[in-house]
C-alpha positions, 0 to 999 in steps of 0.5 A, spaced: 499 500 499 505 504 501 508 503 494 501 505 491 501 511 495 508 513 493 505 511 485 500 517 486 504 521 489 510 521 483 504 520 477 500 527 481 498 532 477 493 538 478 488 537 472 481 539 474 482 540 481 482 547 484 489 548 487 486 547 495 484 540 492 491 539 489 494 542 495 490 537 500 492 531 495 499 533 494 499 534 503 496 527 503 501 523 499 507 526 501 507 523 507 509 517 504 514 520 500 520 522 506 526 521 502 523 524 495 521 530 499 526 531 504 527 538 504 522 544 503 525 545 497 524 539 494 516 539 497 516 546 493 519 543 486 514 537 487 508 541 489 509 547 483 511 541 477 504 538 478 500 545 477 497 546 471 502 549 465 498 555 466 500 556 473 508 553 473 511 560 471 508 564 477 509 560 481 516 558 480 518 565 481 515 566 487 518 559 489 525 563 488 524 567 494 528 564 500 522 567 505 517 562 501 515 555 505 510 550 503 504 553 506 506 560 503 506 557 496 499 554 497 497 560 499 500 563 494 497 559 488 490 559 491 490 567 491 492 567 484 486 562 482 482 566 485 484 571 482 483 568 475 476 566 477 474 573 479 477 576 472 473 570 468 466 572 471 468 580 469 470 578 463 463 573 461 459 578 464 462 584 460 461 579 454 454 579 456 453 585 456 455 587 449 451 582 447 445 584 450 447 591 448 447 589 439 442 588 436 442 581 431 442 583 423 436 580 422 433 585 428 437 591 425 434 590 418 426 589 420 427 595 425 430 599 418 423 597 414 419 600 419 422 607 419 421 607 411 
């Protein structure tokens, strides 16, 4: 069973999980791999390596700071993810607003025919 947990840890990727879910899963499996994550740097590197590709750059840069530990990198990752969700929500709302403000071609043509 222990080797199965090690294998799960080595194959762990964020995929469709939120950063929080990924972090919790990462932490639960990391305890089975003390030799793989022997130092805090090893643990941070492993955590970042499993993140979604579009997130890796931001986290890798943050991890270079000497004061960074695993809980800070996880909190940083969650904050970035929340910001992206807010940004995506704002974009969706703006797109919906633009769609409501513009008339489809068929309506513009029919309105034009009433004016003549």
